[in-house]
Biopython code that builds the backbone (N, CA, C, O; Angstrom):
import numpy as np
from Bio.PDB.StructureBuilder import StructureBuilder

atoms = [
    (1, "MET", "N", (84.494, 137.225, 102.348)),
    (1, "MET", "CA", (84.078, 136.635, 101.171)),
    (1, "MET", "C", (84.643, 135.229, 101.003)),
    (1, "MET", "O", (85.841, 135.023, 101.200)),
    (2, "LYS", "N", (83.853, 134.315, 100.664)),
    (2, "LYS", "CA", (84.267, 132.783, 100.377)),
    (2, "LYS", "C", (85.044, 132.757, 99.067)),
    (2, "LYS", "O", (84.838, 133.589, 98.183)),
    (3, "ASN", "N", (85.909, 131.815, 98.969)),
    (3, "ASN", "CA", (86.687, 131.600, 97.683)),
    (3, "ASN", "C", (85.665, 131.204, 96.595)),
    (3, "ASN", "O", (85.944, 131.499, 95.433)),
    (4, "SER", "N", (84.560, 130.592, 96.851)),
    (4, "SER", "CA", (83.684, 130.163, 95.907)),
    (4, "SER", "C", (82.923, 131.413, 95.339)),
    (4, "SER", "O", (82.416, 131.357, 94.219)),
    (5, "GLU", "N", (82.846, 132.514, 96.097)),
    (5, "GLU", "CA", (82.225, 133.793, 95.594)),
    (5, "GLU", "C", (83.218, 134.527, 94.813)),
    (5, "GLU", "O", (82.833, 135.244, 93.890)),
    (6, "LYS", "N", (84.529, 134.411, 95.109)),
    (6, "LYS", "CA", (85.442, 134.987, 94.259)),
    (6, "LYS", "C", (85.593, 134.393, 92.979)),
    (6, "LYS", "O", (85.742, 135.069, 91.962)),
    (7, "ASN", "N", (85.556, 133.016, 92.994)),
    (7, "ASN", "CA", (85.808, 132.185, 91.785)),
    (7, "ASN", "C", (84.647, 131.170, 91.734)),
    (7, "ASN", "O", (84.789, 130.110, 92.344)),
    (8, "PRO", "N", (83.620, 131.390, 91.119)),
    (8, "PRO", "CA", (82.458, 130.507, 91.132)),
    (8, "PRO", "C", (82.857, 129.020, 90.539)),
    (8, "PRO", "O", (82.142, 128.033, 90.714)),
    (9, "ASN", "N", (84.033, 129.004, 89.851)),
    (9, "ASN", "CA", (84.394, 127.758, 89.289)),
    (9, "ASN", "C", (85.160, 126.825, 90.331)),
    (9, "ASN", "O", (85.428, 125.658, 90.047)),
    (10, "LEU", "N", (85.483, 127.382, 91.507)),
    (10, "LEU", "CA", (86.296, 126.896, 92.437)),
    (10, "LEU", "C", (85.685, 125.377, 92.836)),
    (10, "LEU", "O", (86.347, 124.342, 92.910)),
    (11, "GLU", "N", (84.360, 125.518, 93.053)),
    (11, "GLU", "CA", (83.613, 124.292, 93.589)),
    (11, "GLU", "C", (83.601, 123.223, 92.486)),
    (11, "GLU", "O", (83.444, 122.042, 92.798)),
    (12, "LEU", "N", (83.760, 123.594, 91.212)),
    (12, "LEU", "CA", (83.664, 122.696, 90.052)),
    (12, "LEU", "C", (85.134, 122.027, 89.746)),
    (12, "LEU", "O", (85.255, 121.167, 88.874)),
    (13, "GLU", "N", (86.037, 122.405, 90.391)),
    (13, "GLU", "CA", (87.445, 121.897, 90.209)),
    (13, "GLU", "C", (87.526, 120.481, 90.820)),
    (13, "GLU", "O", (86.931, 120.196, 91.859)),
    (14, "GLU", "N", (88.333, 119.554, 90.088)),
    (14, "GLU", "CA", (88.407, 118.191, 90.680)),
    (14, "GLU", "C", (89.602, 118.264, 91.567)),
    (14, "GLU", "O", (90.692, 118.648, 91.141)),
    (15, "PRO", "N", (89.384, 117.867, 92.897)),
    (15, "PRO", "CA", (90.536, 118.048, 93.848)),
    (15, "PRO", "C", (91.747, 117.136, 93.423)),
    (15, "PRO", "O", (92.875, 117.460, 93.795)),
    (16, "ILE", "N", (91.562, 116.033, 92.676)),
    (16, "ILE", "CA", (92.734, 115.072, 92.493)),
    (16, "ILE", "C", (93.622, 115.777, 91.536)),
    (16, "ILE", "O", (94.759, 115.330, 91.384)),
    (17, "ARG", "N", (93.243, 116.819, 90.875)),
    (17, "ARG", "CA", (94.220, 117.558, 89.963)),
    (17, "ARG", "C", (95.220, 118.386, 90.793)),
    (17, "ARG", "O", (96.256, 118.804, 90.276)),
    (18, "PHE", "N", (94.908, 118.619, 92.073)),
    (18, "PHE", "CA", (95.807, 119.313, 92.955)),
    (18, "PHE", "C", (96.782, 118.594, 93.806)),
    (18, "PHE", "O", (97.555, 119.197, 94.550)),
    (19, "ILE", "N", (96.740, 117.075, 93.676)),
    (19, "ILE", "CA", (97.451, 116.238, 94.559)),
    (19, "ILE", "C", (98.559, 115.471, 93.795)),
    (19, "ILE", "O", (98.352, 115.022, 92.668)),
    (20, "LYS", "N", (99.602, 115.351, 94.364)),
    (20, "LYS", "CA", (100.666, 114.555, 93.653)),
    (20, "LYS", "C", (101.760, 113.987, 94.736)),
    (20, "LYS", "O", (101.913, 114.590, 95.797)),
    (21, "VAL", "N", (102.417, 112.960, 94.472)),
    (21, "VAL", "CA", (103.214, 112.311, 95.319)),
    (21, "VAL", "C", (104.655, 112.712, 94.870)),
    (21, "VAL", "O", (104.905, 112.461, 93.691)),
    (22, "ILE", "N", (105.607, 113.269, 95.579)),
    (22, "ILE", "CA", (106.852, 113.753, 95.206)),
    (22, "ILE", "C", (107.952, 113.217, 96.062)),
    (22, "ILE", "O", (107.719, 112.842, 97.211)),
    (23, "ASN", "N", (109.132, 113.173, 95.540)),
    (23, "ASN", "CA", (110.367, 112.824, 96.430)),
    (23, "ASN", "C", (110.437, 113.883, 97.481)),
    (23, "ASN", "O", (110.264, 115.062, 97.173)),
    (24, "GLY", "N", (110.688, 113.508, 98.728)),
    (24, "GLY", "CA", (111.109, 114.601, 99.801)),
    (24, "GLY", "C", (112.554, 114.895, 99.582)),
    (24, "GLY", "O", (113.223, 114.409, 98.670)),
    (25, "PRO", "N", (112.990, 115.736, 100.496)),
    (25, "PRO", "CA", (114.272, 116.199, 100.498)),
    (25, "PRO", "C", (115.372, 115.216, 101.157)),
    (25, "PRO", "O", (116.584, 115.382, 101.016)),
    (26, "GLN", "N", (114.828, 114.251, 101.840)),
    (26, "GLN", "CA", (115.768, 113.369, 102.594)),
    (26, "GLN", "C", (115.868, 111.904, 101.884)),
    (26, "GLN", "O", (114.892, 111.312, 101.425)),
    (27, "LEU", "N", (117.158, 111.435, 101.870)),
    (27, "LEU", "CA", (117.393, 110.100, 101.544)),
    (27, "LEU", "C", (116.901, 109.257, 102.759)),
    (27, "LEU", "O", (116.783, 109.685, 103.906)),
    (28, "CYS", "N", (116.643, 108.045, 102.349)),
    (28, "CYS", "CA", (116.253, 107.067, 103.510)),
    (28, "CYS", "C", (116.477, 105.619, 102.968)),
    (28, "CYS", "O", (116.823, 105.415, 101.804)),
    (29, "GLY", "N", (116.266, 104.655, 103.852)),
    (29, "GLY", "CA", (116.555, 103.259, 103.335)),
    (29, "GLY", "C", (117.953, 102.940, 103.913)),
    (29, "GLY", "O", (118.357, 103.458, 104.954)),
    (30, "SER", "N", (118.594, 102.147, 103.255)),
    (30, "SER", "CA", (119.872, 101.691, 103.568)),
    (30, "SER", "C", (120.968, 102.141, 102.766)),
    (30, "SER", "O", (120.657, 102.660, 101.694)),
    (31, "TYR", "N", (122.209, 102.054, 103.057)),
    (31, "TYR", "CA", (123.269, 102.428, 102.360)),
    (31, "TYR", "C", (123.419, 101.799, 101.010)),
    (31, "TYR", "O", (123.837, 102.419, 100.032)),
    (32, "ALA", "N", (123.024, 100.420, 100.996)),
    (32, "ALA", "CA", (123.055, 99.624, 99.739)),
    (32, "ALA", "C", (121.842, 99.970, 98.884)),
    (32, "ALA", "O", (121.935, 100.009, 97.658)),
    (33, "PHE", "N", (120.728, 100.215, 99.516)),
    (33, "PHE", "CA", (119.583, 100.375, 98.797)),
    (33, "PHE", "C", (118.877, 101.695, 99.101)),
    (33, "PHE", "O", (117.766, 101.605, 99.624)),
    (34, "PRO", "N", (119.331, 102.810, 98.866)),
    (34, "PRO", "CA", (118.811, 104.102, 99.226)),
    (34, "PRO", "C", (117.617, 104.426, 98.379)),
    (34, "PRO", "O", (117.533, 104.045, 97.212)),
    (35, "GLY", "N", (116.597, 105.212, 99.048)),
    (35, "GLY", "CA", (115.430, 105.645, 98.517)),
    (35, "GLY", "C", (115.173, 107.057, 98.998)),
    (35, "GLY", "O", (115.970, 107.565, 99.786)),
    (36, "TYR", "N", (114.193, 107.673, 98.606)),
    (36, "TYR", "CA", (113.790, 109.076, 99.098)),
    (36, "TYR", "C", (112.439, 108.994, 99.855)),
    (36, "TYR", "O", (111.507, 108.268, 99.511)),
    (37, "GLU", "N", (112.441, 109.821, 100.924)),
    (37, "GLU", "CA", (111.084, 110.050, 101.424)),
    (37, "GLU", "C", (110.049, 110.331, 100.403)),
    (37, "GLU", "O", (110.320, 111.016, 99.417)),
    (38, "GLN", "N", (108.811, 109.800, 100.613)),
    (38, "GLN", "CA", (107.670, 110.140, 99.649)),
    (38, "GLN", "C", (106.807, 111.171, 100.459)),
    (38, "GLN", "O", (106.592, 110.981, 101.656)),
    (39, "VAL", "N", (106.348, 112.196, 99.836)),
    (39, "VAL", "CA", (105.566, 113.245, 100.254)),
    (39, "VAL", "C", (104.204, 113.462, 99.456)),
    (39, "VAL", "O", (104.237, 113.615, 98.235)),
    (40, "LEU", "N", (103.127, 113.472, 100.091)),
    (40, "LEU", "CA", (101.887, 113.958, 99.395)),
    (40, "LEU", "C", (101.763, 115.448, 99.526)),
    (40, "LEU", "O", (101.708, 116.060, 100.592)),
    (41, "LYS", "N", (101.721, 115.993, 98.244)),
    (41, "LYS", "CA", (101.723, 117.470, 98.103)),
    (41, "LYS", "C", (100.416, 118.015, 97.542)),
    (41, "LYS", "O", (99.893, 117.427, 96.595)),
    (42, "SER", "N", (99.888, 119.044, 98.038)),
    (42, "SER", "CA", (98.627, 119.767, 97.521)),
    (42, "SER", "C", (99.069, 120.935, 97.031)),
    (42, "SER", "O", (99.861, 121.589, 97.710)),
    (43, "THR", "N", (98.661, 121.379, 95.834)),
    (43, "THR", "CA", (98.940, 122.591, 95.223)),
    (43, "THR", "C", (97.767, 123.547, 95.203)),
    (43, "THR", "O", (97.864, 124.635, 94.635)),
    (44, "HIS", "N", (96.584, 123.132, 95.854)),
    (44, "HIS", "CA", (95.434, 124.028, 95.922)),
    (44, "HIS", "C", (95.729, 125.194, 96.788)),
    (44, "HIS", "O", (96.268, 124.995, 97.877)),
    (45, "PRO", "N", (95.412, 126.445, 96.385)),
    (45, "PRO", "CA", (95.776, 127.524, 97.328)),
    (45, "PRO", "C", (94.947, 127.839, 98.559)),
    (45, "PRO", "O", (95.371, 128.618, 99.412)),
    (46, "SER", "N", (93.719, 127.214, 98.661)),
    (46, "SER", "CA", (92.842, 127.624, 99.687)),
    (46, "SER", "C", (91.993, 126.352, 100.474)),
    (46, "SER", "O", (91.449, 126.507, 101.567)),
    (47, "ARG", "N", (91.990, 125.143, 99.750)),
    (47, "ARG", "CA", (91.393, 124.158, 100.478)),
    (47, "ARG", "C", (92.013, 122.827, 100.645)),
    (47, "ARG", "O", (92.697, 122.289, 99.775)),
    (48, "ALA", "N", (91.723, 122.279, 101.896)),
    (48, "ALA", "CA", (92.368, 121.069, 102.226)),
    (48, "ALA", "C", (91.561, 119.899, 101.338)),
    (48, "ALA", "O", (90.398, 119.968, 100.938)),
    (49, "ILE", "N", (92.454, 118.874, 101.157)),
    (49, "ILE", "CA", (91.951, 117.719, 100.272)),
    (49, "ILE", "C", (92.233, 116.399, 101.028)),
    (49, "ILE", "O", (93.222, 116.229, 101.741)),
    (50, "LYS", "N", (91.237, 115.454, 100.795)),
    (50, "LYS", "CA", (91.413, 114.127, 101.417)),
    (50, "LYS", "C", (91.617, 113.222, 100.221)),
    (50, "LYS", "O", (90.749, 113.059, 99.364)),
    (51, "ALA", "N", (92.931, 112.578, 100.200)),
    (51, "ALA", "CA", (93.238, 111.858, 99.061)),
    (51, "ALA", "C", (93.238, 110.364, 99.471)),
    (51, "ALA", "O", (93.594, 110.006, 100.593)),
    (52, "THR", "N", (92.816, 109.499, 98.495)),
    (52, "THR", "CA", (93.100, 108.071, 98.681)),
    (52, "THR", "C", (94.189, 107.605, 97.894)),
    (52, "THR", "O", (94.129, 107.738, 96.672)),
    (53, "LEU", "N", (95.227, 107.049, 98.462)),
    (53, "LEU", "CA", (96.387, 106.660, 97.619)),
    (53, "LEU", "C", (96.454, 105.135, 97.637)),
    (53, "LEU", "O", (96.102, 104.485, 98.622)),
    (54, "GLU", "N", (96.918, 104.590, 96.517)),
    (54, "GLU", "CA", (97.135, 103.020, 96.275)),
    (54, "GLU", "C", (98.525, 102.909, 96.553)),
    (54, "GLU", "O", (99.287, 103.663, 95.949)),
    (55, "ILE", "N", (98.993, 102.061, 97.399)),
    (55, "ILE", "CA", (100.298, 101.732, 97.654)),
    (55, "ILE", "C", (100.762, 100.353, 97.016)),
    (55, "ILE", "O", (100.094, 99.365, 97.321)),
    (56, "THR", "N", (101.743, 100.209, 96.238)),
    (56, "THR", "CA", (102.107, 98.987, 95.685)),
    (56, "THR", "C", (103.501, 98.786, 95.878)),
    (56, "THR", "O", (104.216, 99.721, 96.240)),
    (57, "SER", "N", (103.969, 97.597, 95.658)),
    (57, "SER", "CA", (105.474, 97.243, 95.678)),
    (57, "SER", "C", (106.006, 96.584, 94.521)),
    (57, "SER", "O", (105.262, 95.859, 93.860)),
    (58, "ASP", "N", (107.209, 96.749, 94.196)),
    (58, "ASP", "CA", (107.840, 96.054, 93.079)),
    (58, "ASP", "C", (108.030, 94.714, 93.306)),
    (58, "ASP", "O", (108.373, 94.074, 92.312)),
    (59, "ARG", "N", (107.892, 94.055, 94.431)),
    (59, "ARG", "CA", (108.061, 92.691, 94.770)),
    (59, "ARG", "C", (106.861, 92.055, 95.482)),
    (59, "ARG", "O", (106.090, 92.822, 96.060)),
    (60, "PRO", "N", (106.628, 90.793, 95.504)),
    (60, "PRO", "CA", (105.461, 90.353, 96.356)),
    (60, "PRO", "C", (105.897, 90.259, 97.663)),
    (60, "PRO", "O", (107.097, 90.351, 97.923)),
    (61, "ASP", "N", (104.896, 90.052, 98.679)),
    (61, "ASP", "CA", (105.192, 89.919, 100.037)),
    (61, "ASP", "C", (105.949, 88.646, 100.260)),
    (61, "ASP", "O", (105.570, 87.614, 99.706)),
    (62, "ASP", "N", (107.041, 88.664, 101.074)),
    (62, "ASP", "CA", (107.863, 87.570, 101.362)),
    (62, "ASP", "C", (107.023, 86.397, 102.042)),
    (62, "ASP", "O", (107.146, 85.226, 101.681)),
    (63, "ALA", "N", (106.194, 86.789, 103.015)),
    (63, "ALA", "CA", (105.456, 85.761, 103.749)),
    (63, "ALA", "C", (104.387, 85.040, 102.801)),
    (63, "ALA", "O", (104.277, 83.814, 102.803)),
    (64, "THR", "N", (103.603, 85.874, 101.986)),
    (64, "THR", "CA", (102.474, 85.194, 101.239)),
    (64, "THR", "C", (102.735, 85.020, 99.816)),
    (64, "THR", "O", (101.956, 84.368, 99.120)),
    (65, "GLY", "N", (103.786, 85.563, 99.342)),
    (65, "GLY", "CA", (104.135, 85.496, 97.844)),
    (65, "GLY", "C", (103.098, 86.344, 97.070)),
    (65, "GLY", "O", (103.207, 86.371, 95.844)),
    (66, "GLN", "N", (102.078, 87.059, 97.681)),
    (66, "GLN", "CA", (101.071, 87.797, 96.921)),
    (66, "GLN", "C", (101.638, 89.229, 96.632)),
    (66, "GLN", "O", (102.585, 89.675, 97.280)),
    (67, "PRO", "N", (101.056, 89.887, 95.689)),
    (67, "PRO", "CA", (101.400, 91.159, 95.392)),
    (67, "PRO", "C", (100.988, 92.073, 96.595)),
    (67, "PRO", "O", (99.978, 91.797, 97.242)),
    (68, "ILE", "N", (101.804, 93.216, 96.915)),
    (68, "ILE", "CA", (101.510, 94.121, 97.901)),
    (68, "ILE", "C", (100.562, 95.169, 97.236)),
    (68, "ILE", "O", (100.989, 95.839, 96.296)),
    (69, "ARG", "N", (99.316, 95.327, 97.686)),
    (69, "ARG", "CA", (98.494, 96.510, 97.169)),
    (69, "ARG", "C", (97.510, 96.777, 98.153)),
    (69, "ARG", "O", (96.736, 95.902, 98.543)),
    (70, "TYR", "N", (97.501, 98.042, 98.609)),
    (70, "TYR", "CA", (96.519, 98.447, 99.616)),
    (70, "TYR", "C", (96.249, 99.928, 99.498)),
    (70, "TYR", "O", (96.958, 100.598, 98.746)),
    (71, "THR", "N", (95.275, 100.482, 100.187)),
    (71, "THR", "CA", (94.911, 101.970, 100.066)),
    (71, "THR", "C", (95.146, 102.456, 101.438)),
    (71, "THR", "O", (95.125, 101.719, 102.424)),
    (72, "GLU", "N", (95.403, 103.894, 101.468)),
    (72, "GLU", "CA", (95.451, 104.782, 102.600)),
    (72, "GLU", "C", (94.679, 106.032, 102.274)),
    (72, "GLU", "O", (94.580, 106.401, 101.104)),
    (73, "GLU", "N", (94.124, 106.701, 103.274)),
    (73, "GLU", "CA", (93.529, 108.052, 103.109)),
    (73, "GLU", "C", (94.378, 109.020, 103.844)),
    (73, "GLU", "O", (94.802, 108.668, 104.945)),
    (74, "HIS", "N", (94.699, 110.253, 103.359)),
    (74, "HIS", "CA", (95.484, 111.216, 103.971)),
    (74, "HIS", "C", (94.764, 112.538, 103.652)),
    (74, "HIS", "O", (94.188, 112.674, 102.573)),
    (75, "VAL", "N", (94.790, 113.572, 104.633)),
    (75, "VAL", "CA", (94.307, 114.760, 104.480)),
    (75, "VAL", "C", (95.621, 115.706, 104.478)),
    (75, "VAL", "O", (96.547, 115.621, 105.285)),
    (76, "VAL", "N", (95.517, 116.594, 103.439)),
    (76, "VAL", "CA", (96.769, 117.526, 103.321)),
    (76, "VAL", "C", (96.058, 118.876, 103.073)),
    (76, "VAL", "O", (95.159, 119.021, 102.245)),
    (77, "GLY", "N", (96.537, 119.826, 103.852)),
    (77, "GLY", "CA", (96.063, 121.239, 103.829)),
    (77, "GLY", "C", (96.362, 122.002, 102.554)),
    (77, "GLY", "O", (97.103, 121.497, 101.711)),
    (78, "SER", "N", (95.824, 123.186, 102.379)),
    (78, "SER", "CA", (96.057, 123.865, 101.142)),
    (78, "SER", "C", (97.554, 124.194, 101.079)),
    (78, "SER", "O", (98.162, 124.514, 102.101)),
    (79, "ASN", "N", (98.141, 124.115, 99.890)),
    (79, "ASN", "CA", (99.543, 124.145, 99.658)),
    (79, "ASN", "C", (100.360, 123.548, 100.630)),
    (79, "ASN", "O", (101.436, 124.056, 100.943)),
    (80, "GLY", "N", (99.869, 122.339, 101.217)),
    (80, "GLY", "CA", (100.664, 121.700, 102.314)),
    (80, "GLY", "C", (101.255, 120.310, 101.788)),
    (80, "GLY", "O", (101.113, 119.935, 100.624)),
    (81, "THR", "N", (101.928, 119.593, 102.766)),
    (81, "THR", "CA", (102.511, 118.373, 102.501)),
    (81, "THR", "C", (102.222, 117.471, 103.548)),
    (81, "THR", "O", (101.918, 117.949, 104.642)),
    (82, "THR", "N", (102.274, 115.994, 103.366)),
    (82, "THR", "CA", (102.161, 115.126, 104.305)),
    (82, "THR", "C", (103.187, 114.135, 104.079)),
    (82, "THR", "O", (103.373, 113.725, 102.934)),
    (83, "TYR", "N", (103.868, 113.709, 105.041)),
    (83, "TYR", "CA", (104.914, 112.724, 104.950)),
    (83, "TYR", "C", (104.292, 111.268, 104.782)),
    (83, "TYR", "O", (103.400, 110.884, 105.539)),
    (84, "LEU", "N", (104.740, 110.564, 103.877)),
    (84, "LEU", "CA", (104.088, 109.161, 103.477)),
    (84, "LEU", "C", (105.018, 108.031, 104.087)),
    (84, "LEU", "O", (104.499, 107.060, 104.636)),
    (85, "GLY", "N", (106.251, 108.148, 103.999)),
    (85, "GLY", "CA", (107.191, 107.095, 104.278)),
    (85, "GLY", "C", (108.366, 106.962, 103.390)),
    (85, "GLY", "O", (108.501, 107.852, 102.551)),
    (86, "CYS", "N", (109.228, 106.025, 103.421)),
    (86, "CYS", "CA", (110.396, 105.789, 102.712)),
    (86, "CYS", "C", (109.995, 104.790, 101.596)),
    (86, "CYS", "O", (109.230, 103.840, 101.760)),
    (87, "GLN", "N", (110.637, 105.143, 100.397)),
    (87, "GLN", "CA", (110.385, 104.337, 99.228)),
    (87, "GLN", "C", (110.819, 102.849, 99.468)),
    (87, "GLN", "O", (110.200, 101.887, 99.012)),
    (88, "ILE", "N", (111.981, 102.765, 100.255)),
    (88, "ILE", "CA", (112.711, 101.531, 100.447)),
    (88, "ILE", "C", (112.895, 101.543, 101.992)),
    (88, "ILE", "O", (113.917, 102.002, 102.502)),
    (89, "PRO", "N", (111.900, 101.037, 102.695)),
    (89, "PRO", "CA", (111.908, 101.234, 104.232)),
    (89, "PRO", "C", (112.766, 100.285, 105.062)),
    (89, "PRO", "O", (113.102, 100.531, 106.221)),
    (90, "GLY", "N", (113.113, 99.131, 104.358)),
    (90, "GLY", "CA", (113.692, 98.192, 105.289)),
    (90, "GLY", "C", (115.074, 97.733, 104.808)),
    (90, "GLY", "O", (115.725, 98.347, 103.963)),
    (91, "PRO", "N", (115.474, 96.589, 105.423)),
    (91, "PRO", "CA", (116.868, 96.108, 105.067)),
    (91, "PRO", "C", (116.930, 95.531, 103.624)),
    (91, "PRO", "O", (118.028, 95.313, 103.113)),
    (92, "THR", "N", (115.801, 95.286, 102.976)),
    (92, "THR", "CA", (115.885, 94.659, 101.646)),
    (92, "THR", "C", (115.698, 95.816, 100.535)),
    (92, "THR", "O", (115.560, 97.005, 100.823)),
    (93, "ALA", "N", (115.711, 95.374, 99.424)),
    (93, "ALA", "CA", (115.691, 96.339, 98.248)),
    (93, "ALA", "C", (114.193, 96.602, 97.803)),
    (93, "ALA", "O", (113.960, 97.236, 96.774)),
    (94, "GLN", "N", (113.323, 96.166, 98.497)),
    (94, "GLN", "CA", (111.803, 96.300, 98.153)),
    (94, "GLN", "C", (111.370, 97.685, 98.096)),
    (94, "GLN", "O", (111.512, 98.435, 99.062)),
    (95, "LYS", "N", (110.851, 98.050, 97.009)),
    (95, "LYS", "CA", (110.506, 99.481, 96.758)),
    (95, "LYS", "C", (108.972, 99.632, 96.711)),
    (95, "LYS", "O", (108.269, 98.873, 96.043)),
    (96, "PHE", "N", (108.477, 100.671, 97.469)),
    (96, "PHE", "CA", (107.092, 101.087, 97.478)),
    (96, "PHE", "C", (106.675, 102.246, 96.618)),
    (96, "PHE", "O", (107.459, 103.183, 96.465)),
    (97, "PHE", "N", (105.485, 102.244, 96.043)),
    (97, "PHE", "CA", (104.916, 103.458, 95.244)),
    (97, "PHE", "C", (103.711, 103.731, 95.737)),
    (97, "PHE", "O", (102.950, 102.849, 96.134)),
    (98, "TRP", "N", (103.401, 105.150, 95.752)),
    (98, "TRP", "CA", (102.128, 105.720, 96.178)),
    (98, "TRP", "C", (101.553, 106.350, 94.981)),
    (98, "TRP", "O", (102.280, 107.037, 94.264)),
    (99, "LYS", "N", (100.427, 106.192, 94.727)),
    (99, "LYS", "CA", (99.588, 106.670, 93.574)),
    (99, "LYS", "C", (98.219, 107.234, 93.954)),
    (99, "LYS", "O", (97.359, 106.477, 94.404)),
    (100, "PRO", "N", (97.981, 108.592, 93.780)),
    (100, "PRO", "CA", (96.594, 109.030, 94.026)),
    (100, "PRO", "C", (95.550, 108.523, 93.079)),
    (100, "PRO", "O", (95.605, 108.642, 91.855)),
    (101, "ILE", "N", (94.544, 107.917, 93.796)),
    (101, "ILE", "CA", (93.444, 107.266, 92.834)),
    (101, "ILE", "C", (92.139, 107.978, 93.053)),
    (101, "ILE", "O", (91.249, 107.850, 92.213)),
    (102, "ALA", "N", (91.964, 108.717, 94.121)),
    (102, "ALA", "CA", (90.663, 109.529, 94.287)),
    (102, "ALA", "C", (90.966, 110.653, 95.441)),
    (102, "ALA", "O", (91.828, 110.557, 96.315)),
    (103, "ALA", "N", (90.173, 111.599, 95.264)),
    (103, "ALA", "CA", (90.383, 112.741, 96.209)),
    (103, "ALA", "C", (89.010, 113.555, 96.234)),
    (103, "ALA", "O", (88.274, 113.722, 95.261)),
    (104, "THR", "N", (88.807, 114.023, 97.506)),
    (104, "THR", "CA", (87.632, 114.920, 97.761)),
    (104, "THR", "C", (88.137, 116.041, 98.590)),
    (104, "THR", "O", (89.231, 116.057, 99.155)),
    (105, "TRP", "N", (87.134, 117.088, 98.612)),
    (105, "TRP", "CA", (87.522, 118.293, 99.489)),
    (105, "TRP", "C", (87.385, 117.875, 100.957)),
    (105, "TRP", "O", (86.419, 117.207, 101.326)),
    (106, "ALA", "N", (88.263, 118.233, 101.714)),
    (106, "ALA", "CA", (88.282, 117.827, 103.196)),
    (106, "ALA", "C", (87.403, 118.809, 103.915)),
    (106, "ALA", "O", (87.239, 118.715, 105.131)),
]
sb = StructureBuilder()
sb.init_structure("model")
sb.init_model(0)
sb.init_chain("A")
sb.init_seg("    ")
for serial, (resi, resn, name, xyz) in enumerate(atoms, 1):
    if name == "N":
        sb.init_residue(resn, " ", resi, " ")
    sb.init_atom(name, np.array(xyz, "f"), 0.0, 1.0, " ", f" {name:<3s}", serial, name[0])
structure = sb.get_structure()
């Protein structure tokens, strides 16, 4: 029996409600500027989700002076997680943020 047969409202649920970005268990970055691993987490019990994330930075790009803003797509399984990266990946204090902006069933 399919999940949609057990729960006819399952197909009507918005997948973005089941996606969030959380701090992972590991510290990363440098000693002077520590950050946390960022993890995309799905709380849906039975379906994979394809999420579009907007990535921004608290400081502009050093080379161009422009704000850093781009998108990435990730697929995460039911009740699963996907590693995204470190909040503060380099030798600088530049911090990155991941925000779910769209999601579909995968």
